[in-house]
N, C-alpha and C positions, 0 to 999 in steps of 0.2 A: 731322511733319504740324501743319497749321494748320486743318484739318478733317475733320470725318466726315460720310460719309452713313448715317441710319438709315432701315429699315425695318420700321414698325410692321406686325405679323402678328395680332393679335389677332381681327381679323375673319374671318380664317382660320384659323390655327391656334389662336387660343384659342378661336374658338366650336366648332369641328369636333370637339371632346372634352367637349365641355359636358353638364351633367346634363339640359340642361332646352336645348327648341327656342326660340331667340330670333327673334320675328317681323322679317317684311323690314322694315317700317318702322324697326325698331330698331337695324337692320343698317345701314340709310340713314343714320341719325342718327349712328353710331358713326363712320362713315366721313367724313360730312361735318365730324362733329366734330373728327378726326384733321387732316383737309385744314386745316381752319380754323386750327389749332395750329400748323401749319406743317412736318408730317413731309411729307419731299419724296418718300417712297413709302410706301404704304398697300397689302398684301396683303390684298387683299378676300374672295377667295371660292376655291372650289375648283370646276373642273367635271371631277370625277369621279362616277363614276355612283354615282344616290344611293342603292343600296342598301350601298355603301360608306363613304360619309360621310353619313349622313340628315340632320345638323343643317345640310349645306349643300345641300340639297336643290334652293335656290331660287336658283341661281345666275344662271339664264336670264334671271330675271325682275330680279335686283340692278341687274348692271350698268347696262341702259338707265333706272336711276334714278337714277343718279350721273357721268353721263356728262358733267357739267362739272366733273369733276375726275377725267375718265377718265385723264388725262396723267401723271395719279400712281399709278395702280393697279397692282398684278400680280395676275395671276390662275394658280393652277395646275391645269395640263392632263397627266394621268398619259399619254396617247400621243394621237394625231392627232385620233382622233375629239372626242377633249375640246377640243384647238386650234380644230376644226370649229366646234365649240358656242361657245366663246368669241369667234370671228372674228363669228360672228352676232350675239352677244350686242353687239357693239361694243369688246371689250377690245384694247388695243394691246401691252400686255406680259404674255407669259406666262412662267411659273416652272415647267420640267422639271424631273422628279426621276427618280433613279437609286440606287439602296443600294449600298454598298461592300460589304457582305454578301450571300452566300446565303440565311443564314435570313429576316433582315429583308426583303429583296427578294422572296422566295416567299409571306412574311405581308403585306407591305404592297400588292403590286404583282399577285400571284399569277403571277408569272414569274421563271425563273432571272435571275442577274444578269447574264447576258450577254444573254439575250434582252432583259431590260429596258432595256439600253444601247443595244441596236439599236430599239427603239422609240421613244426620248428622241430618237436620233440623227434618225430619220425624222419626226417631229412636229417637232423642231426647223427642218427643211429647210422642211416644209409652211409654217408659223408664218412663217419667212422670205420664204417665197414670195408670203405675204398680208401683209407689209409690217409683221408686227409683231416687236416687240425681244425677243429672249428670253433668259432667264437659266438656269443650270444649278444645280440641286442635288444636291449630293451626301448622303443621307441616312445615318445610323450612321457618319459620317468617321472615328469614334474608337473606339467601343464599340457591340456587337451585343449583344442582349439573348439572342440564340440561340448566337450562335457568339463570343462574349467579344470580345478586341481584336482590331480588326480592322487584317489585313497593310496597310501604309503602300502596298503595288503595289496594291492594289484603288483605293485613293482616287488614285492616281496616274493609272489607267487610265482611270475615270471622267472625270478632268480634262481627259486626254489626247482624250476623246471630245466633250467640251461644248469645247475649243479647236478641234478640226477643225470642229465645227458653227456657228463664230462666233457664241457667246452673247457679252453685252455684260457679264457677272460671273460669276463661280465661285464657288458659295456653300458651304461646308464645314458640313454641320449636325453638333452634340452632341446627338444626337435623344435618347439618355439622360439628357443633363446629367451626364455622369461625366469628362467630359475633365481634364487637368489643364495647366496652362502647359507643362511640358516636352512634354506628347504635342502640346500647340497647335502649339508651335514646331516642332517634327519634322515634322510635316505640312505646314505653310506650306513649310517651307524646302523639303521633298521635292517638294511639287506646284509651287512656283515654280520649282526646278531643273528640272522637265520641260517644263512649258509655256511657259518665259521669261517676261518684264515685261510683254507687252501687255496680256493681260485680267487685269482688277481680281479679286482675292479677298477674300470676303467670310465672316463667320462668322455664323452661326445657331444660337444658344447657348441651350440649356435648363441648368438649375441644380439639379443634386439633392446636391450634395455642397458647395455654397459656396463652388466655385472660380469662378463665373461672372464676377467683375470681375476677378480675377488673370487668366481667361484673356485677357478684353478686353485688357487691358495686356500680356499677351504677344503678342498679335496686332497690338498699335501697334508694339512695338518690331520688329516684322518687316515692316512698313510697308503693315499692311491698314488699309483706310479706310471700309469696308463692314460693317454690323452690323446684324442684324434682334432686333427684342424684341417682349415683348408688355404691354399695361398690366396690373399686379395680377398678372403671372406667370403669366397664364393660359394653356392650350395644353396639348398635350401628343400623342403619336402612338396612336391608338387599337390599331395595330396593332405596337406596343413595348411589352411589360410592363413596367413599371417607369419607364419616363420619366418624366421631372419636367416641372414647368413651364417655361414661356420664362423668361428674363432678363426683369425688369423695366423697361419703359420707361423711367421715371421714372428708376427707380434708373440706368440705363445712360446716360440724356443727362447726369443732375446729374456723373456722373464724369468724364463726355468734358469737359464745361464748366468744371470745378473744375480742368482741367489745363490750359485755354485754349485747348481742343480746340472750334473752333464749327460749331455744329449747324444753326443757324437755326430752331429750334423755342421755339415760346413755352410755357413750363414751368408758367407760370401756369393755361393752360387744360385741363392734363392731371388735375388731382386729381378735379373734377368727374365729368371723364367717365372716369375710370376706376371712382369710386362708382357711376356708373350702368351700366355695365355688370358689374361685379361682380352688385350688383342684378337685373341681367337674366338673370344665370347662374345664380342661387342657387336650389337645389331649393323653396325655400320663398316664391318671387318672389309677388308680386300684381301689381305693375305696375310698371315702371323708369319713373323719372322723368327724361327724356332733355334735359340743360340746351340752350339756344340759346348755342351760342360763336360764331356768326359778328358781326364786327365791322363 
């Protein structure tokens, strides 16, 4: 593999579980800074009901303010209504979600696993009708905080649903951050064997036990070229007790590049941006001094 595609999820996953609400202007500055650094994709926000994810309750206002980089943006939507909101806001690419376990599906989406997959498939069909690109996320693809190690068959079933829905990439999410290289390889091989070679697979990695980079290396050996991460290891799932923060974006990018795997990202622009977002999410924050990263 000569190159890899990294989606930074700070603005969505990183902020959804923050201890303080980050104002709209600072979210815009974060997204613009990530775009200036060359991140090919930026997960910008979630069109989930504000009562479920209150830290991202300004999604409808955010997207129209960053239309100059909208082609790089990914927004999360849990159902057709969320996709409808995303379309009205001007989003062009949507991430749909389904859990691989029953317990997390009911906690995170308030639906059974089977019902959540049906909802995701319906939302994908509607998004396609609207001309949106779609991605498929499989939450707790390795371990669930409620049900333990998730059966491989559950992950494969969700992947097959997304394949039928015509998504552009399928992301296996290590929501708890407890996956191991062996488990990563097992799941990738099982999913790839079921869906074939056409749709790319990606990994959305959290990192509780220090295996994050080892999991990246394992995925690379299996031909995975898409990865998701967040600045400063921010993030976590508010409906997955014990979930760790995301794999750090800078750490991931440096790991890839020292192996000769191109990412197209200007790493020199990320440290100040990381410092700003960590300041913005600090419970003792006074003001977040967002740097001007445009060149």
